[in-house]
C-alpha positions, 0 to 999 in steps of 0.5 A: 500500499503506497503512502501519500508523501510527506516531507522530510526536512533539512537545513537550508530551506531548498525544496525541490518538486518532481513530476512523473510522466506515465504510470505504466510498470516504471513509472508506478515503481518509480513513484513507489520508490520515491515515496517508500524510501523517500526520508534517505532520498531526500538526504542524499539529494542535497535539498530539504524537499524532493516531492511528487507534485504531478503524475501524468497519465491520459488515463482516469486515476482519480480513484487512485490513493494518489489520485490528488497528483494526477493530470492529463494536461502536460501544461500543468508540469510545463508551467510549474516552476516549482518542478525542476525535475520530470521523470520520463516514462511514457516509451517511443518518441511521440509525444515523448520528444515533444514532452521532454524537449520543452521541459529542457527549454523550460529549464527543468531536469529530465530522467529518462526510461526510454531507450527508443526515445534515446537512441533517436533523439539523444544527442538533440536532447543532450544539447538542449540540456546543455544550452539550457544548463540542466541535465538529461539523465537516462541510466534506466534506458539499458540495462534496467536496474544494471548501472552501466551508463555511470560507471561507463562515463565515470568509473571508467572514464581513464579507458579507451573503450574498444569494444562493449557487447552484451545480453541486453533484453531478457526475453530472448535470453529466455527463450534460448535459455530454454531452448538450450536448457530444455531443448524446447522449440522456439515457438513453444519458448516464446509462449512460455515466456508469454505465458510467464509475462517476460514477452509482449503479445507482440514480441517482435520488438524483442525478438526480432532485435530491434529492443536490442539495436536501440540499447546498443546504439546508446552504449555505442555513442556514450563509449565512442563519442559519437551519436549511433542511430539504430538504422546504422545497426545491422539487426537480426533477431532469434526467429531463424534459430533452430534447436539443431542450431543449438546442438551444434554449439554444444558440440562445439562448446558454447551456446548461442546468444543475441548478442549487442555489440560495437566495436572500434577498428584501427581507424577510428570507425565502428561496426555495430550488430545485434544478432545470435552468435556462438560463444564458448561455455568459458565466456562471461556471457555465457552462463547469463540465463533466462531473463537476466543481463549482462554487459561486457565492456573491453578498456585498455587498461581495465581489461574486460568489465562484465556487468550484471543482473536484472535488465527489466522489472518494475524496482529494479529499473525504477531503482537506476530512474531514482538514482538519476533523480538524485543525481539531477538534485545535486546538479541543479548549480551545475549542469554534470558534463555528460554526453556524445557528439553528433553522427557522422556520416560513414563513422558506422561501417559494414561489419562485413569488413571485420574479421570474425569466424562464422558458424556455418548449418547446410544441406547437401546431397553429398556429405563427402564431396562438401566436407572435402571442399569445406576442408579445401577452401578454409584452412583448418575449418572445424566440423561439428557434429550432433546427435542424430544428424541426417547425412545431408547435413553439414555445419561447420566452423570457419577460420577467423578472416574477414566476414566478407571475404569468408561469406564469399567463399561460403557461397561458392560451396556445393551447400544450401546454407541454411544458418551462419552466425558469427563466433565471437571471441568473449 
């Protein structure tokens, strides 16, 4: 049961009001956490008060226990000078972009959990925040409750980051876990995810990789200093992964995970991809199962660092949002130096130009001939096997080479290719 907010005072006379836009899972979690832990949150903020003034939602919450705080009119928030921090939990870009940009122009700091908004409009909103001497923070937009934005921008600031990669979507990780551990077919694992509330009725944003692509855009922008838009990220989901692929990965000594990845090359440009990949069992990412997420940052000084935890959920995500609220409250006199530069043409290169190993599963009418051609075409390929493997199927892993060249060789083989996945060295 939520209790109405009370005022906890500190010496000094500084007051701060908060507005929450959107009262869905995350917005209601933010309200719950702000009220439940108000005393300690206020003490950490440097203000006398840190109270909810408005909750914006188009639905009728007049009978809700917090009903007196609800409004359906955004102008109530925009025109109230006492509101210094606005929390955006609406999702999407419309009308979120209009509302957030208007708040920043009005001198209000904004905290957002909206990965779609940050991926599409992050640079513009960061510039608006800078112009108006306020903050735009979005820790919860990637990894839910996992701290990642602040560690990259502060704790790892001394490093030159060469690569960032991770399991960025809990829904797809749950599905793949069930396929790997329980031998479930993709369709059955998806239905189980929906039955358990891990997947939406329309799961396309998750299973097609779009959710992970938005998150890797934000991480790449932060790590490498230039805005990366979702349409620059080569994106593939998990809908074509089969139990055969899972079995061959197991034979190789690994698992299949949906990996979002951005890598800096020697020319100062990056490649950015989302797709199912093979990783070895000894990888720090291989044991990340069910709805958990993990993000690996590869720095020149620190080496590999992995951040792990629940990537979604009401209170874990709200925890990250409220941490940003406290940060905004602490930086009312002087904004944080935080953000990245504008996008640059041809900054994100074709990932086919990078080097990698590839996993291939294919059909063949003549296994012996296909086997011989694979071994002749590639130096030391790894031939894979699985239980009940048909004589018309061949699977192998290529050596590390430029992906474009490897795919050109594969096209010339006497086989019908059914699956090609990257093999990563994490």
